[in-house]
C-alpha positions in Angstrom: 71.2 133.1 108.5 70.3 133.8 112.5 70.5 131.4 115.0 67.9 130.6 117.7 70.2 131.8 120.1 71.1 135.2 118.2 66.9 135.8 118.7 66.9 135.3 122.2 69.7 137.4 122.9 68.2 140.1 120.4 65.1 140.0 122.7 66.6 139.6 125.8 68.3 143.0 124.6 65.1 144.6 123.3 66.5 145.0 119.8 63.2 143.5 119.0 59.8 142.2 120.6 59.5 138.8 121.9 56.0 138.7 119.6 58.0 139.8 116.5 60.9 137.2 117.4 58.0 134.2 117.6 56.2 135.6 114.5 59.7 135.2 112.4 60.1 132.0 114.3 56.7 130.5 113.3 56.8 132.2 109.4 60.3 130.3 109.1 58.5 126.7 110.7 55.8 127.0 108.2 58.7 127.6 105.2 59.6 123.9 106.0 58.3 120.3 105.2 58.9 118.8 108.4 58.1 120.6 112.3 61.7 122.0 113.4 61.0 120.3 117.0 62.2 117.0 114.8 65.2 118.6 112.8 67.7 118.4 116.0 68.8 122.2 115.0 72.5 123.1 116.1 74.5 125.8 115.0 77.8 124.7 113.4 78.7 127.7 110.8 77.0 130.6 109.7 78.9 131.1 106.4 82.1 130.4 104.4 84.0 132.5 107.1 83.7 130.3 109.3 85.4 127.6 107.8 88.2 130.0 106.8 89.2 131.2 110.3 88.7 127.2 111.2 91.8 126.7 108.8 93.6 129.4 109.7 93.6 129.0 113.5 94.7 125.5 113.0 97.5 126.3 110.7 98.0 128.8 113.5 97.8 126.1 116.4 99.8 123.6 115.3 102.6 126.3 114.3 102.2 127.4 118.0 102.5 123.9 119.1 105.5 123.1 116.6 107.6 125.6 118.2 106.7 125.1 121.6 108.0 121.5 121.2 111.1 123.4 120.0 111.6 125.2 122.8 110.9 122.2 125.1 113.9 120.6 123.5 116.2 123.3 123.7 115.1 124.0 127.9 115.3 120.4 128.3 111.4 120.1 129.5 110.6 116.7 127.4 109.8 114.1 129.0 113.2 112.4 127.3 115.6 113.4 124.7 113.0 114.2 121.6 110.0 113.2 123.9 106.8 115.7 124.2 106.9 119.0 126.0 104.4 120.2 128.3 105.7 123.7 127.1 103.9 123.1 123.7 100.1 122.4 124.8 100.7 125.1 127.1 101.5 127.3 124.3 98.5 125.8 122.3 96.0 126.0 125.4 96.7 130.2 126.0 96.7 130.7 122.2 93.0 129.0 121.4 91.8 131.6 124.8 93.4 134.3 123.2 91.7 133.8 119.9 88.6 133.3 121.4 88.3 136.1 122.7 88.0 137.8 119.7 86.2 135.3 117.4 84.1 133.2 120.0 83.5 136.6 122.8 83.0 139.6 120.3 82.3 137.7 116.7 80.4 134.3 117.7 81.4 131.9 115.2 80.3 128.9 115.6 83.0 126.8 113.9 85.9 128.2 114.9 84.7 128.6 118.6 83.9 124.8 118.8 87.5 123.8 117.3 89.3 126.8 119.4 87.2 124.9 122.9 88.6 121.6 121.6 92.0 122.5 121.0 92.3 124.8 124.5 91.0 121.5 126.7 93.0 119.1 124.9 95.2 121.2 125.4 95.5 121.5 129.1 94.8 117.8 129.8 98.1 117.1 127.6 100.0 119.3 129.3 98.8 118.9 132.6 99.8 115.1 132.3 103.4 116.0 130.6 103.6 118.2 133.4 103.1 115.8 136.0 105.3 112.9 134.2 107.9 115.1 133.8 107.8 116.0 137.7 106.9 112.3 138.9 109.4 111.0 136.8 108.6 108.5 133.4 110.5 105.5 135.2 108.1 105.5 137.7 105.1 105.1 135.8 106.6 102.1 133.0 104.1 99.1 134.4 102.7 101.4 136.9 98.8 101.2 136.0 97.5 102.9 139.7 100.3 105.7 139.5 99.2 106.3 135.7 95.0 106.2 136.7 96.1 109.0 139.3 98.0 111.4 137.0 94.8 110.6 134.7 92.6 111.7 137.2 94.5 115.2 138.4 94.5 116.0 134.9 91.3 115.6 134.4 90.6 117.4 137.1 92.8 120.2 136.2 91.1 120.1 132.9 87.6 120.1 134.2 88.3 123.6 136.4 89.7 124.8 133.0 86.3 124.4 130.9 84.4 125.7 133.9 86.6 128.9 133.6 86.2 128.1 130.0 82.2 128.2 130.0 81.6 131.0 132.9 83.4 133.1 130.2 83.1 131.9 126.7 79.3 129.8 126.6 80.2 127.1 124.2 77.6 125.3 124.5 80.2 122.3 123.7 82.2 123.1 126.5 80.0 121.4 129.2 80.5 118.1 127.5 84.0 118.8 127.3 83.8 118.8 130.9 81.9 116.1 131.6 84.7 113.9 129.6 87.1 115.8 131.7 84.8 113.7 134.9 84.9 110.8 133.5 88.4 110.7 133.0 89.0 111.9 136.6 86.6 108.6 137.8 88.4 106.3 135.2 91.6 107.6 136.4 90.5 106.9 140.4 89.4 103.2 139.0 92.4 102.3 137.5 94.4 103.8 140.5 92.4 101.4 143.0 92.3 98.1 140.7 95.8 97.7 140.9 98.0 95.5 138.0 95.3 92.8 136.9 95.1 94.0 133.7 92.4 91.9 132.1 90.2 92.2 135.4 90.8 96.2 135.3 89.8 96.4 131.5 86.4 94.3 132.2 85.5 96.6 135.5 86.6 100.1 133.4 84.4 99.0 130.3 81.4 98.1 132.8 82.2 101.5 134.7 82.4 103.6 131.3 78.8 102.0 130.6 77.6 103.8 133.7 79.1 106.7 133.1 77.5 106.8 130.3 74.3 106.3 131.7 75.3 109.0 133.8 76.3 112.0 131.1 72.8 110.4 129.3 70.4 111.8 132.3 72.7 115.1 132.3 72.0 115.5 128.8 68.4 115.0 129.1 68.1 117.0 132.3 69.1 119.9 129.8 67.1 118.6 127.1 64.0 119.0 129.5 64.4 122.3 130.4 64.1 123.0 126.8 61.5 121.1 125.4 60.9 123.5 122.2 64.6 123.5 121.6 65.2 127.4 121.4 67.8 128.3 123.7 71.3 127.5 124.0 70.6 124.5 126.6 69.5 122.5 123.4 72.9 123.4 122.2 74.3 122.1 125.4 72.5 118.6 125.4 73.0 118.0 121.4 77.3 117.7 122.7 76.3 115.2 125.8 74.1 113.3 123.5 76.9 113.0 121.8 79.3 112.2 124.0 77.2 109.8 126.0 76.6 108.0 123.3 79.3 105.5 122.5 79.9 105.9 126.2 77.0 103.7 126.3 76.9 101.9 123.0 80.7 100.6 123.3 80.4 98.9 126.4 77.2 97.1 125.9 78.3 95.5 122.5 81.8 95.2 124.4 80.6 93.1 127.0 78.5 91.0 124.9 81.9 89.9 123.2 81.4 91.6 119.5 84.6 92.7 119.9 86.6 89.4 119.4 86.0 89.3 115.5 83.6 86.6 115.4 79.4 86.9 115.3 77.4 84.0 115.5 73.7 84.4 114.0 72.5 84.5 117.7 74.7 87.0 118.9 73.7 89.1 115.5 70.0 88.8 116.1 70.4 89.9 119.6 72.6 93.5 118.0 69.6 94.0 115.6 67.4 93.7 118.4 69.4 95.8 120.4 70.0 98.7 117.6 65.9 98.6 117.5 65.9 99.6 120.8 68.2 101.7 120.6 65.9 103.3 117.7 63.3 103.8 119.3 65.4 105.5 122.6 66.2 108.1 119.9 63.1 108.9 118.5 61.7 109.2 121.5 64.0 111.7 122.6 64.7 112.9 119.6 68.0 112.9 119.2 70.2 110.7 116.6 73.2 110.1 118.0 72.4 106.7 119.7 71.8 105.5 115.7 75.1 107.2 114.9 76.9 105.5 117.7 75.8 101.8 117.3 75.8 101.7 113.1 79.1 100.2 113.0 78.1 97.6 114.9 74.9 96.6 113.5 77.1 97.0 109.9 79.4 94.4 111.1 76.6 91.9 112.6 74.2 92.1 109.5 77.7 91.4 107.8 78.1 88.5 109.4 74.4 86.9 109.6 74.8 87.3 105.4 77.4 85.4 105.4 76.0 83.0 107.5 73.4 82.7 105.4 75.6 82.0 102.5 75.4 85.9 100.8 79.2 85.7 101.0 79.9 87.5 97.5 77.1 90.2 98.5 77.4 90.4 101.7 79.1 94.0 102.3 76.8 94.7 99.6 72.9 93.6 100.8 74.2 95.0 104.8 74.5 98.4 103.0 71.3 97.9 101.4 69.7 97.2 104.0 71.1 99.8 106.7 71.0 102.5 104.2 67.5 102.0 103.0 66.3 101.8 106.5 67.9 105.0 108.0 66.8 106.8 105.0 62.9 105.6 105.2 63.4 106.4 109.1 64.4 109.9 108.2 61.7 110.7 105.6 59.2 109.4 108.3 61.0 110.8 111.6 58.2 112.7 112.6 55.8 110.4 112.1 57.7 107.4 113.8 58.0 110.2 116.7 54.4 110.3 117.3 54.0 106.1 116.8 56.5 106.1 120.1 56.0 109.1 122.0 52.2 109.3 122.1 51.5 106.1 123.8 53.7 107.4 126.4 52.4 109.3 129.9 52.2 112.3 130.5 54.3 112.6 133.3 57.4 111.1 130.5 56.1 113.2 127.8 56.7 116.4 129.4 60.3 115.7 129.7 60.6 114.7 125.9 61.1 117.4 122.8 57.7 118.9 121.7 56.0 116.9 119.0 52.7 119.2 117.7 53.2 122.1 119.8 54.6 125.6 118.6 58.0 126.2 119.9 57.7 129.0 123.0 60.0 132.4 122.4 62.3 132.1 125.1 63.1 135.5 127.3 66.5 135.2 126.8 69.0 132.9 126.4 69.3 130.2 129.0 
């Protein structure tokens, strides 16, 4: 099985002509019941060897982290007597980079590349935090939200730099989303550092700020998407991961600010949630990304469950909720293309030009973007 990105690279390398690649794509697309532009493809695995290597890599990284923690405790670099040491995540980050030199740069294995990137970025952030805490002193951070925010911002800056280096070397699509998450950590850390010790006020402001940051990440994702409306290069994969990051950053704060995380939902609030989910669904159809629907799913399930309780269906409320949502999502999936046409066709041409293609055949990219 060959990915769209690999076909682009083959064209760029001169292994096959652009016309041959276009013919192959059109043949594959003609064999499918639905247009390829509505399938939201991204490369995850190419065979069971991806899963095999991913499992082996996880086992190795766990072992490296365990050994690194033991070394940290022995050398006195742990936060406390038996606390975490920066040596463990630093060793995991170094090992992840070394493994990526073979499995990502040479073998181009999708799932191992994603796992190694996540391990690298997460370990760099953790190691940075632990090293900063070790230098400052754990006692200084107790009940000190501004200093904690500054530490998180500094660690986010280091992580963003590491993500940039990883992108320059390996070009794994999820790396851009990881870098964006690091930038989000910087912004939130600086905000917490500036707000002070009022926990309740800080929580509310940070929640609203996360919503704004989520909108920003969403706009960045749309910029990547609009640069590849045919979705045939790695730019589409980059946009996919950015949308996956942006969706919970927008959805969770919206419903939190509406007061839906207090465990109680009135009929009015439940109806608002359902209407918001319909609006989110229309947006997801327009941009041809399902991440928004998945991110808001837990809230609409909770709201519908509460509504059925309000109307007396206590014994069957869970079953009725699952029936309504499951049936609706399956119908939407079955008629996704028709629903997209109904949503996109009335839009102005200036806006449609920035959205994924509806009916046109994807164009062949000369090279992977």
